[in-house]
N, C-alpha and C positions, 0 to 999 in steps of 0.2 A: 593634541590631545595627550594627556597622561596615561601613564602607563597604570595596570592596576596592580597591585600587590599581591603577589601570591600567595606572601603569608597572612593576610587579613583578608579572604573572601568575603564580598558583603552580598548579599540575596538584593536583585535587581527589584524595584518596585515603581510602577506605573499607576495608572486609574484603576486599574483592575487586580485581583488577587489572583493566582494562577488558577485556581477552581475557576473563576469569573471567565478567564481567558479561553479555558476549555469549554465552557458552555459558548462562549461566543464562536469560538470555531463551528460548534454543531449548528448555532444559528446560522452560520454563514453557508455551511454546506446543505442545511433543510432549503435555505431561499434558492441556492442554486438549483437544487434538484426542482424545486417548483417551476423557475424559471424554463428549466430544459423541458416539462412538460405543458408549457402554453402551445395553445392549438394554432396561436395568430404567429406564423412564420415570420410577419415583416416585423413586429414590435418584438419579436425573440431574437431576432439577427440584430436589432437596433441595439436593444439593453446588452448581449454578449458581444456587440462591437465596440459600446462604451466602455466595458469592462477588459477587454484586451488591450484599448487606447491607455486606460489606465494604470494596467500592467507593464505597458513597456514605458511609462514615464515615472514607475517605482523602478523597475528595473535597472535604467540607466542610471536614474538618481544612487541606488545602493550601490550598484558599482564603481561609481566614481567615490562614493564616502568611503567604502570598505579600501579603496586604495590610499587613502590617508592614515591608516591605524597602524601604527609601530608593530613591530614583530611580537609574537604572542597575546595580540590583543584581541585578536580575531576568536581565537581557541578558547579565551575566557569569558568572551562575552555570550557565546554560543552556546554554554551550559544553562543559560537561561530560556525556561522553556519557549516564552513569547519570541524573543529574539532567533532560538534555535528554528524557530516555525518558519520565519520570515525569513532568515537567510536559506534555508530549505528551498522555500518556494521561490526563488531567484537562484538558486546554483552560486549559492555563495560560501555552503559549508566550506570550513577548513578540510584536508584531504582525511579520510578516516584511517585508523590505525590499521596496520597490516592484520587480516586476520590469520588466527590459527591454521594449519597446515594439516593438523589431526583430523580424523575422519568425525563428520558432522554426527553428533549424538540427536537422536529424535524420538519424539514421544509417539506410543501408539499405545491406547488401551493402559495408560498408566503406567507403560515401562519403557526403558528408553535403550533403543536398538543402536547400534555403527553400523551408521550406512554408509559405504563408499562411495563417492560422487560417480555418476555414470559416463561412462567413455563418450568421448567427442568423436572419435574414428570413423567409428562403425554409421550408416546411415540408417534411421529409422524407419521401421516397416511399419505401416499402417494398421492399425490393430486395438481392439477393443477390450482394456483392461478391467479385469472384475477386481474389486478391492475391499470385497468381505463385507460389504455391507448393504441394507436395504434402503428402501425409500423412506423408511417410516424411521429410520434410524435418525435421520436428519430433521428435526424438527425446526418450526417456524423460527428464523431470525438466530438460527445456531450454526456456530463455526466449527468444523473438525478439520484438524490437519493431521496428517498421518503419512507412513514412508511406506510404499509399496514397489517393490522391483527398485529400488535405490533411489525411488522418485520423491521428490518432496510436494507432496498433495494437500490443497486446500478447499474442503467441499462446504457449502452454504445453503441454505434457503433463503429466500426474501419474497413474499408475496405468493405462496405457495410454489415457485419455480426454482428449481435444484442450479446452482451455477459450480463449475469446478477451476481450479487454476493451478498451475505447477509452476514450481519452482520458491527461491528464497528470496528477503527482501530485496530490492535492487541497491538498496544502500551498501549492504557487506553481505550478503547472501545466506544472513540468518534465519533458519528455520521461522516460521511463523507460528508456532504452538503459543494460544494464548492470545492469538490475535480477536478483535471484537468487531461486530456489524453495527452500522449506524445506517439505517436503510438499506441502499447499495454501496455505501463505504466501507471498506476493508479497512480496518484501522492497526496498523503496524503495533505489536504490544513491544517494541525495540527501540523505537527512535519517535519522539515528540515531532508530529507535524507529517507523518509519513501515511499517507492514506492510497487507497486504491480502489477502482469501479469494479467491483466484486462481477459486473457484467462482461468486461472486456477485459480485466486485467491490467489497464491504463493506469499509470501512476499519477493522482491528481498534482498538477502543478508542480511537477518535476520529471527528473529523466528515469528510464527504464520502466520495466512493466515485468506483470507475470503472465506466463504463456494461459491464455483461456483454453480449454477444452470441452467439448460435447460431451454432454451427459446421456447415455441412454439407460432406460430402466427396463429391465425384462419381462416377461409377461408370465403370470403365472406367479414367482416368487419375489417379485417387485426387485432383484438384485440391482445393484447399482455398474455400470461399466462406462468406464471413461474411454474417449477416443483419442489415444495415442498416436500422432501423427497423421491422426485425419484431419482434413482440411475444418477449420473451426466454422461455422455456422451462427452468427448470431441470431439470437430470438427476438431479441430487442433493438431499434432503432441506435446507430450508435453515429452522435452529432459529431 
């Protein structure tokens, strides 16, 4: 395989435009959601088992293919959205550049704040953390990212149910300000093909996860409390 010229980058093209590629990803996620909702357990198991076999075929083939790349080629082709998504799905992306050690700048209510990383030395005492918002502030299909007590938090509502996640993107720890929702899928604003299940925090087809938190709504004023260190109790089945 010939090396790509760094001085003359060319957009990679295929059967679809980048916009059509994004639409294809959306359709794929919607179809997977429908399969997961099937009541026929045997049928669902057969289909998901087939998809798992196809995943293993692709994973093995791609790992062998990438080994043939000359130095620097992988970093160049990974800039294409479709190729980036494929490489990320199979854990083949080149190592990310070192993340700045400066304090993370987080947004809250349109203002930037300097937030120091939480200490990892002291154990977390289970408690309910008020976040200064009410249930009515989180509209259907919306995502809110905020920093409270040096914690990076993401709050969302899907089909009337509130979900909360803690942490930055598993790719490089970036704050998820600007993330979008596609049904139960949280779409990272920084990395193409980086998705999380908002119900569990698990990264879809990739390593890493966000920590799911229990959400409590107080009586009377309907203020939101998040369970920090409280054992997570999922309110939906986790396959």
